[in-house]
C-alpha positions as CSV (number, residue, x, y, z in Angstrom):
1,M,82.8,120.2,-6.5
2,R,81.9,116.6,-7.1
3,R,84.7,115.5,-4.7
4,T,83.3,117.4,-1.8
5,I,79.8,115.9,-2.1
6,P,80.8,112.4,-0.8
7,W,82.7,114.0,2.1
8,I,79.7,116.2,3.1
9,A,77.5,113.1,2.9
10,A,79.9,111.0,5.0
11,A,80.3,113.8,7.6
12,S,76.5,114.2,7.8
13,A,76.0,110.5,8.3
14,L,78.6,110.4,11.0
15,V,77.0,113.4,12.8
16,L,73.5,111.8,12.6
17,A,74.8,108.5,13.9
18,G,76.4,110.2,16.8
19,I,73.1,112.0,17.6
20,A,71.1,108.7,17.4
21,L,73.7,107.0,19.7
22,D,73.4,109.8,22.3
23,A,69.7,109.8,22.2
24,A,69.6,106.0,22.7
25,R,72.0,106.3,25.7
26,A,70.2,109.2,27.4
27,P,67.8,108.4,30.2
28,G,64.3,108.3,28.8
29,G,65.8,108.3,25.3
30,A,64.8,106.3,22.2
31,A,66.1,103.0,23.7
32,R,63.7,103.4,26.7
33,H,60.7,104.7,24.8
34,T,57.6,102.5,25.2
35,S,54.0,102.9,24.2
36,L,50.8,102.3,26.0
37,L,50.4,99.0,24.3
38,T,54.0,98.0,25.3
39,A,53.3,99.1,28.9
40,L,50.2,96.9,29.0
41,Q,52.1,94.0,27.5
42,S,54.8,94.3,30.1
43,V,52.2,93.6,32.9
44,G,52.3,90.0,31.7
45,T,48.7,89.6,30.9
46,T,48.1,86.4,29.0
47,F,45.3,85.8,26.7
48,A,43.5,82.7,25.5
49,P,40.6,82.4,23.0
50,G,37.3,83.0,24.8
51,D,38.9,84.8,27.7
52,P,37.1,87.9,29.0
53,I,38.4,91.3,27.9
54,A,41.4,92.4,30.0
55,A,40.7,95.6,31.9
56,T,43.2,98.1,33.2
57,L,42.2,100.9,35.5
58,L,44.3,104.1,35.8
59,L,43.5,106.0,39.0
60,Q,44.9,108.4,41.5
61,R,44.4,109.0,45.2
62,Q,42.5,112.3,44.7
63,D,39.6,110.7,42.9
64,C,39.2,107.5,44.8
65,S,35.5,107.9,45.3
66,G,35.0,107.9,41.4
67,N,37.4,105.0,41.2
68,L,35.5,103.0,43.8
69,R,32.2,103.7,41.9
70,L,33.8,102.3,38.7
71,L,35.2,99.3,40.5
72,T,31.8,98.6,41.9
73,W,30.4,98.8,38.4
74,L,33.2,96.5,37.1
75,N,32.4,93.9,39.7
76,H,28.7,93.8,38.8
77,A,27.6,90.4,37.4
78,R,27.1,91.7,33.9
79,Q,30.6,93.1,33.6
80,R,32.4,90.4,35.7
81,G,31.7,87.7,33.0
82,A,32.9,90.0,30.2
83,L,35.8,91.8,31.8
84,R,38.8,90.7,33.8
85,L,40.6,93.4,35.8
86,T,44.3,92.6,35.3
87,V,46.1,95.6,36.7
88,L,45.5,98.9,38.6
89,W,47.9,101.7,37.6
90,H,48.1,104.7,39.9
91,V,49.3,108.2,39.2
92,G,51.0,110.2,41.9
93,P,53.7,109.7,44.5
94,P,54.6,106.1,45.3
95,R,53.3,106.5,48.9
96,D,49.8,107.0,47.5
97,S,49.7,103.3,46.7
98,V,49.3,102.4,50.3
99,A,46.3,104.8,50.8
100,I,44.8,103.6,47.5
101,R,45.1,99.9,48.4
102,A,43.4,100.6,51.7
103,L,40.4,102.1,49.9
104,L,40.0,99.4,47.3
105,P,37.4,96.7,47.6
106,R,38.3,93.3,49.0
107,W,38.0,91.6,45.6
108,T,40.8,93.7,44.1
109,R,43.4,92.6,46.7
110,S,45.0,90.1,44.3
111,I,45.2,92.6,41.4
112,P,48.6,94.4,41.1
113,L,48.6,98.1,41.9
114,L,51.6,99.6,40.0
115,P,52.8,103.1,39.2
116,A,51.5,104.1,35.8
117,P,54.3,104.0,33.1
118,Q,55.0,107.5,31.8
119,A,54.8,106.3,28.2
120,A,51.2,105.1,28.9
121,L,50.3,108.5,30.4
122,D,51.8,110.3,27.4
123,D,49.8,108.1,24.9
124,L,46.6,108.6,26.9
125,K,47.1,112.4,26.9
126,R,47.6,112.3,23.1
127,L,44.3,110.5,23.0
128,G,42.6,113.3,25.0
129,H,42.5,111.7,28.5
130,R,43.5,114.4,30.9
131,S,42.0,113.1,34.1
132,T,41.4,109.8,35.9
133,P,40.0,107.3,36.3
134,V,40.6,105.8,32.8
135,L,39.4,102.3,31.9
136,L,41.4,100.5,29.2
137,L,40.1,97.3,27.6
138,Q,42.2,94.8,25.6
139,D,40.8,91.9,23.6
140,E,42.2,88.4,23.5
141,A,44.6,89.4,20.7
142,G,46.2,92.0,23.0
143,R,44.8,95.0,21.1
144,I,43.5,98.0,22.9
145,R,39.8,98.1,22.0
146,L,38.6,100.9,24.3
147,A,40.0,103.7,26.5
148,T,37.3,105.6,28.3
149,Q,36.8,107.8,31.3
150,S,34.6,106.6,34.2
151,P,30.9,106.9,33.4
152,R,29.4,110.0,34.9
153,S,25.8,109.0,34.8
154,P,23.5,106.0,34.7
155,R,23.0,106.7,31.0
156,E,26.8,106.7,30.3
157,A,27.2,103.5,32.3
158,A,24.4,101.8,30.2
159,G,26.2,103.0,27.1
160,L,29.5,101.6,28.3
161,R,27.9,98.3,29.1
162,R,26.5,98.1,25.6
163,A,29.9,99.0,24.2
164,I,31.4,96.2,26.2
165,E,28.7,93.7,25.1
166,G,29.5,94.7,21.5
167,L,33.2,94.1,22.1
168,T,32.7,90.7,23.7
169,W,30.0,89.4,21.4
170,M,31.3,86.7,19.1
171,E,29.5,85.7,16.0
172,D,29.2,82.0,15.5
173,L,30.8,81.3,12.2
174,P,30.1,78.1,10.2
């Protein structure tokens, strides 16, 4: 009986190694899995101390009026000093990017409009975000500080503005 235990353990390890290798080679498998944070980092946003918070906006063609309202809000003087829109991610067919780009305000023309990475969408769904637009904010350390839907009322916009002020406020330390 004791002689069979090492053989069973060795066979089990070999089977598990084969499964892990197959999963890593499969399209979308373990080797290709990324997270929301990894997807944001792959955009190439650089951070320096004192920089505004990096903002990413997830949008789709169907809700462009809501996206434009949020973009107008982001471009307001109060937010413009605290936030820096670094990338626009879109959900939907690739051809939607042309229609979305045509609807975007002039000040966003230099901001990349890219398809949203599936890993980012999966992580946002796990966080409870099931619709767009979604605003993601990262601090200078590259950490995700806030993920929120577009404000639906002036009261929500004021609350989001206060939250951003709280995220950007730096206490002067001796």
